[in-house]
C-alpha positions in Angstrom: -65.1 6.1 -19.0 -63.7 2.8 -20.0 -60.6 1.5 -18.5 -58.1 1.0 -21.3 -57.5 -2.6 -21.9 -54.1 -3.8 -21.4 -52.9 -6.4 -23.9 -49.8 -8.3 -23.0 -48.1 -9.8 -26.0 -45.9 -12.7 -25.0 -43.4 -13.7 -27.7 -41.9 -17.1 -27.0 -38.6 -18.0 -28.5 -37.6 -21.6 -28.8 -34.2 -22.9 -29.8 -34.1 -26.4 -31.3 -30.7 -28.0 -31.7 -30.7 -30.4 -34.6 -28.1 -33.1 -35.0 -25.5 -32.4 -37.6 -26.2 -33.9 -41.0 -24.2 -37.0 -41.8 -21.2 -36.0 -44.0 -21.6 -37.0 -47.6 -19.2 -39.7 -48.7 -17.7 -40.8 -52.0 -16.8 -44.1 -53.6 -13.9 -44.0 -56.0 -11.7 -46.5 -57.7 -10.5 -48.2 -60.9 -11.8 -50.8 -63.3 -9.3 -53.3 -64.6 -9.5 -56.2 -67.1 -8.3 -59.8 -66.2 -4.7 -58.9 -67.1 -4.7 -55.8 -64.8 -4.9 -53.2 -67.6 -7.2 -50.2 -67.0 -10.6 -50.2 -68.9 -11.7 -46.7 -70.0 -15.4 -46.1 -70.7 -16.6 -48.9 -68.5 -20.0 -48.4 -66.8 -19.9 -48.4 -63.0 -23.2 -48.8 -61.1 -24.0 -48.6 -57.4 -27.2 -49.7 -55.7 -28.0 -48.8 -52.1 -28.9 -51.7 -49.8 -32.5 -51.4 -48.4 -33.7 -49.2 -51.2 -34.0 -49.5 -55.0 -32.1 -46.3 -55.5 -29.0 -46.3 -57.6 -26.5 -44.3 -59.6 -24.3 -44.8 -62.6 -21.1 -43.3 -64.1 -18.4 -44.1 -66.7 -14.7 -44.5 -66.1 -12.2 -42.0 -67.5 -9.2 -42.5 -69.8 -7.2 -44.1 -66.9 -10.0 -46.4 -65.9 -10.9 -44.2 -62.8 -14.3 -43.3 -61.5 -15.7 -41.4 -58.5 -19.3 -41.2 -57.2 -19.8 -38.2 -55.0 -22.4 -37.0 -52.5 -23.4 -40.4 -51.2 -25.2 -40.8 -47.9 -24.0 -43.2 -45.2 -25.1 -46.8 -45.7 -24.3 -50.1 -47.5 -23.8 -50.2 -51.2 -23.2 -52.8 -53.9 -20.8 -51.7 -56.6 -20.3 -53.4 -60.0 -18.8 -52.6 -63.4 -19.4 -53.7 -67.0 -17.9 -53.1 -70.4 -18.3 -54.3 -73.9 -16.5 -57.6 -74.4 -16.6 -58.6 -70.8 -19.2 -60.3 -68.6 -18.9 -57.7 -65.8 -17.3 -57.7 -62.4 -18.4 -59.4 -59.2 -20.5 -57.0 -57.1 -18.6 -55.6 -54.1 -20.3 -54.6 -50.9 -19.1 -51.3 -49.5 -20.1 -49.8 -46.1 -19.9 -46.0 -46.3 -19.9 -43.9 -43.2 -18.6 -40.6 -44.7 -15.3 -39.8 -46.3 -13.8 -41.7 -49.2 -13.6 -45.4 -49.9 -11.5 -46.7 -52.8 -12.4 -50.0 -54.6 -10.9 -51.9 -57.4 -13.3 -53.6 -59.8 -11.9 -56.4 -62.0 -13.9 -57.4 -65.1 -14.2 -61.0 -66.0 -14.1 -62.8 -69.3 -17.4 -63.8 -70.8 -18.9 -66.3 -68.4 -21.7 -66.7 -65.9 -21.1 -64.0 -63.2 -23.1 -62.6 -60.3 -25.0 -59.3 -60.8 -26.9 -56.8 -58.7 -30.7 -57.3 -58.7 -33.5 -55.5 -56.9 -36.7 -57.3 -57.9 -36.3 -60.5 -55.9 -36.2 -58.8 -52.5 -37.4 -55.2 -53.2 -33.9 -53.8 -52.6 -30.4 -54.3 -54.0 -28.7 -57.7 -53.6 -26.3 -59.8 -55.5 -27.8 -62.5 -57.7 -25.7 -65.0 -55.7 -28.0 -64.1 -52.7 -31.3 -64.5 -54.7 -33.1 -67.7 -53.7 -35.8 -67.5 -56.3 -36.0 -68.3 -60.0 -34.5 -65.2 -61.4 -33.1 -63.9 -64.7 -31.9 -60.6 -66.0 -31.4 -59.1 -69.5 -28.8 -56.4 -69.1 -27.9 -53.4 -71.2 -25.0 -55.1 -73.0 -27.2 -58.0 -74.1 -29.9 -55.7 -75.3 -27.4 -53.7 -77.4 -25.7 -56.8 -78.8 -29.1 -58.2 -79.9 -30.3 -54.8 -81.1 -33.6 -55.3 -79.3 -36.0 -52.4 -79.7 -39.0 -53.5 -77.5 -39.6 -55.2 -74.2 -41.4 -58.1 -75.8 -38.5 -58.9 -78.1 -36.0 -58.7 -75.3 -38.0 -61.3 -73.3 -38.3 -63.9 -76.0 -35.1 -65.8 -75.0 -35.8 -65.7 -71.2 -36.4 -69.2 -69.9 -39.8 -69.8 -68.4 -41.5 -66.9 -70.1 -44.1 -67.6 -72.8 -45.2 -64.7 -75.0 -48.3 -64.8 -77.2 -48.5 -62.1 -79.9 -51.5 -61.6 -82.1 -49.8 -60.3 -85.2 -46.6 -58.3 -86.1 -44.7 -55.7 -84.1 -47.0 -53.6 -81.9 -49.9 -56.2 -81.9 -51.6 -57.2 -78.7 -49.2 -59.3 -76.6 -49.7 -61.3 -73.5 -47.1 -62.8 -71.2 -47.4 -66.0 -69.2 -45.2 -67.5 -66.4 -45.5 -70.8 -64.6 -48.7 -71.6 -66.5 -50.6 -68.8 -64.9 -53.0 -66.3 -66.6 -51.6 -63.2 -68.3 -52.8 -60.8 -65.6 -51.0 -62.9 -62.9 -47.7 -61.4 -64.1 -47.0 -58.0 -62.6 -45.3 -55.4 -64.7 -43.1 -52.8 -62.9 -41.0 -49.8 -64.0 -38.2 -49.0 -61.6 -39.9 -51.1 -58.9 -43.3 -49.3 -59.2 -46.4 -51.2 -60.4 -47.6 -50.3 -63.9 -51.3 -50.7 -64.2 -54.0 -50.0 -66.8 -57.1 -48.4 -65.1 -59.3 -49.6 -68.0 -58.3 -53.3 -67.6 -60.7 -55.6 -65.7 -58.0 -56.7 -63.4 -56.0 -53.5 -63.5 -53.0 -55.2 -65.1 -50.7 -53.4 -67.5 -50.3 -56.2 -70.1 -52.3 -54.3 -72.6 -49.4 -51.9 -73.0 -46.7 -54.6 -73.2 -46.3 -54.5 -76.9 -45.9 -50.7 -76.9 -43.0 -50.6 -74.4 -39.9 -49.6 -76.3 -36.4 -49.9 -74.9 -35.1 -46.3 -75.1 -33.2 -45.9 -71.8 -33.3 -49.4 -70.3 -30.5 -50.4 -68.0 -31.7 -54.0 -67.5 -34.9 -56.1 -67.4 -35.3 -58.3 -64.3 -37.6 -61.4 -64.5 -38.8 -63.0 -61.3 -40.6 -66.3 -61.9 -42.9 -67.5 -59.2 -45.1 -65.7 -56.6 -44.1 -62.1 -56.0 -47.4 -61.1 -54.3 -45.7 -60.7 -50.9 -43.7 -57.8 -52.3 -45.8 -56.4 -55.1 -49.4 -57.1 -54.1 -52.2 -58.8 -56.1 -51.9 -60.5 -59.5 -48.2 -61.3 -59.1 -48.5 -65.0 -58.4 -47.1 -66.0 -61.8 -44.1 -63.7 -61.8 -42.8 -60.2 -62.0 -41.2 -58.2 -64.9 -39.3 -55.1 -63.7 -38.0 -52.7 -66.3 -35.1 -50.8 -64.7 -34.2 -47.5 -66.4 -30.8 -45.9 -66.7 -30.2 -44.0 -63.4 -28.1 -41.4 -65.2 -24.8 -40.0 -64.2 -21.4 -39.9 -65.9 -20.2 -37.4 -68.6 -22.6 -35.7 -70.9 -23.4 -38.0 -73.8 -26.1 -38.8 -76.4 -26.9 -40.7 -79.6 -29.4 -40.6 -82.4 -30.5 -43.6 -84.3 -33.1 -44.7 -87.0 -34.0 -48.0 -88.4 -36.6 -49.7 -90.5 -37.6 -53.2 -91.6 -40.4 -55.4 -92.8 -44.1 -55.4 -91.8 -44.1 -51.6 -91.9 -41.6 -51.3 -89.0 -39.8 -48.0 -88.7 -38.6 -46.1 -85.7 -36.2 -43.4 -84.6 -34.9 -42.3 -81.2 -32.6 -39.6 -79.7 -31.1 -40.0 -76.2 -29.1 -37.6 -74.1 -27.9 -38.0 -70.5 -25.1 -37.4 -68.1 -24.0 -34.5 -66.0 -22.5 -31.0 -66.8 -21.2 -27.9 -65.1 -19.3 -29.9 -62.4 -22.2 -32.3 -61.7 -24.5 -29.3 -60.9 -26.7 -30.1 -63.9 
């Protein structure tokens, strides 16, 4: 007769006390023109220090804006609108709660902007110590540029070689270096062609259309310390629209010589109380 086995089940309970999550903060304020009048429909963009993350919204009828659900940290805030050259970036340290800022647009002139390519995170162009240029959304719209290649033609220090009309193979050269010594990035991530001998993405350069571009940042000179190999000539960073703001959209179509024709439809923004 077998002695019945006694199985002791020990259930251990553990209680882990987690620190409370940092309260979400918000940055609100107004956008004014040089005379102090409010500017409705101005684009307000914030960039987090230490990361390439950002957000964008539009001002309301009274020139007001509010960006909600932000984590604690340091941010750069700037505004831009048609007919103005943009506001000076303001640095805001957010630790929860609400911070109010006032952004004043400047008349068309050379102003500081927010850039991420030169250091890998957000900083004012006044802090950039390298040869740097940017083509922003307003300049792209004023020049009616449709492709990355056309938007880069007027950037100093950038030489483009195109073997034909629109869409033909195009190479970019900076500082007299080879075409594959210029790194191409999209929102800070390296764009590569696995079929290319050096893995560069220049073969797709002519096919990159500006559908939702926020700006194009051009860093001339070695960027290998930040972006790896084949960046000793320079870096092109295509920064897309981070979204945000009211629900909006547009549809456009155009055509021209050399068989050029294109159409696009864009929709963006938030809905249902920023839940969508």
